[in-house]
N, C-alpha and C positions, 0 to 999 in steps of 0.2 A: 677653375672648374673642378680640378681634382680635389681641392680642399672642400668645396661645396658637397661633392659626392661623398667624401670621407665623413663630413659632418652629418649628412643625412644617414649614412650607415651607422654612425655612432648613436644617433637618436633612435634608429630602429632597434639597435641592440639594447639600448636602455629601456625602450618600451617592452621588449621581450622579457627583460630581467624584472622590471618593476610592474609589469602588467600594462595593458593598453590603457591609456588615459586620454580624456577628451580635450582638456585645456591645460594651460600652464599652472593653474591652481591645483588641479588634480595631479599634475606631474610633480609639483612641489610636495604634496601630501604623500604621493607614492614614494618619492625619494626619501622623505623623512621616515616613513614606515620601513623602507629598506635599510636605512641606517640603524634604526632601532632593532630590526631583526638581526643584522650583523653584530651589533653590540651584544645582544642576547646570546648569540652563538659563541662569541668570543668568551663570554662569562662562563658558559656551559663547558667549553673546552678547557678553560682554566680550572674549573672545579673538578672535571674528570682527571686532569693531570695531577691535581692535589690528592685525589683519592688514590690514583695509581702510586704516587710517591708514598702515601701512608701505608698502602698494602705492601709495598716493597720493604718499608721499615719493619712491618710486622714479620715478614719472611726472614729478615735479617736479625730479628729479635731486639731491635732498638726502638720500636714504637713507644712513644711516650718519653723519649729522651730528646732533649734539645739538640738540634743539629749544629748550634753555634757553640754552646758551652759544655754540653754533655750532661747537664743536670736533668733531673726528672721534671717533666711538665706536670703541674698539678692536675689531679683527676678532674676537678671542677672545670678547668680550662678545656681538657680533652672532651669532657661530656658536652660542653657548649660548642666546641669547635673541634670535632674529631680529626680533622686533617692538620691541626696545628703542628708546625715544625719547630717552633721555638718556644721557650719559656717566656713569661710575661716581660721580664727585664730585657732579654735579647730581642724580643719582638718590638718593644718600645724603642730600643736603640736602632733597630733596622728601619723602623718607620721614620725616625728622625733623620737618618742618613739618606734614605731614598724617598722621603716625602710621602710615605704611605702608598707609593705606586708599586705595583707588581713588576719586578724586573725580570721575571721569567719570560723567555722568548715566546711570542704569540704565534699564531698561524703563520 
């Protein structure tokens, strides 16, 4: 009985988070939308952190300098990707090593 009550409470909380839904199809759609919203928020947080790091490098006078090797990041790369932290060679090595995933801690 306690588990049933806990399960009902969990569903009630889920409905509050995802919005009231009428049936399991609606619930599935609401859950999918919630997942998409969370993924979008994580991307926005990651982007804001990258901007913060770029602003910090500007304050330190090292913006445009590769954080790995210290060489200058080409202007064209910075123009296309203003928050770039690495030169193209170091970024390529980084992506090979980490499989292109961002290893910065998330939320």
